[in-house]
Phi, psi and omega in degrees: 000314180294319179296323177297319179296319179296315180299317180293321180294324179292320179297321180276359182057036175268082189294325181295316180295320179297318180296317181298314180297322180294318178298320178300318178299311181300315181300319179296320178296316180299313179300320179299316178296321180295319178296318179297316179297321180295318178296319179295321179296318178296318179296319179294318179296318179296319179294324177298320177294318178299315180299318180295321178296323178294318177295320178303317179295323178294318180292326174302321176296328178295323179303311180294318182297316181290327176296317178294322180295320177299316181296316179297315182297320179296322178295324177291318179298318179298318179297317181291323175302319178296318180296320178296316178295322181294321180283341175281320179226085184305330182290344182292343183275353185297328184294328180220079189304323187285344183295324182298306177296326177302311183286335176297324177278318182300325181294338183279342184296139179279144188253316190283135174220121184298131179290159182294134179231014190298314183296309182299312183294327177295318178294319179296316183294332180267359182073017185279352178296335180295343181275353182302152185304323181222152177292330182294317180293328176297314179298318181294320179294319179296320177295317180299311182288331175295322178297316178300318179298326180293326177291328176302321181289314185292312187251333183280320184271330182269098180250021185303310184298318181294313182296315181293324177293319177301319179294314183292330182268355180295140176098345180280339177234149180283165178303310178299325178294317179297317179299319180295321180291319178295327179275355178060040175227037183298325185295335185251005184261147178298339182299334180244020184300321182252021181265098182244201183300318182297316181292322181292317178296319179297320178296317179299321180292318179297319179296319183294335181270353181269101184297321180295318178298313182295323178299310184281340172297314179289324176296319180292325176300313179297322180298307182292323179295321177298318178295318179301311182293319180296312185292326177295317179292318183291331176299318178295320178297322179293319177299317179296323179293320177297317180297321180294317179296317178300325178297317179293322181281350181076028181249163185272142178251016185298324181295325180287317182296330183293337181253013183293133183286159177287152181289000000 
């Protein structure tokens, strides 16, 4: 209709009418582009909020993961403390003979497990972090995930203490005894049928005289204690990150605060 009006105005040499109709066309095109851009901007902003909520859920998983890691590390530290006390005073194991081999195996269990980073890394790889609601939350998330990556290097890649302790402690228990301990049924297995106070005290003495074992026992203690302290601290950092994301999303963090562990 507008194009017909312009054509008719040109034929009639009505330049003012033609100009007005032409301006209307241009104005309509500009408005159309602006509306499209506005819709795309709204869609991008909405997607940014969705992306941030997905990252928030991943960080919530970190809270649970670090809490579990702290508990696992503490159990290893407790086991190693028992081994240190047993090798200091071998007669102390006589009251509960089976505890020494139990803790000898428990100390070997690996503690560190890298938390999930799939959502964050996927957003980074697609350049979708730019859609986040604020540049500040993007910076905070990058700092947070970089910190997690540094723990992967310190505790995830360096397994020296665990490997060396496994080597140093090999041979003190038989294969069937190890299987029973890993299955947590040592008390009912024939492998420990004749393992009493005398055998336990003798094992503690042999361990105390093994310099290589004692060296890596203390190294492993430092390893697990480091993981325990790190994961306890990182759990708090993860909680703070969830609260910060909720603040940006305008959501409440009361449910998270209600379960915050004691210092």
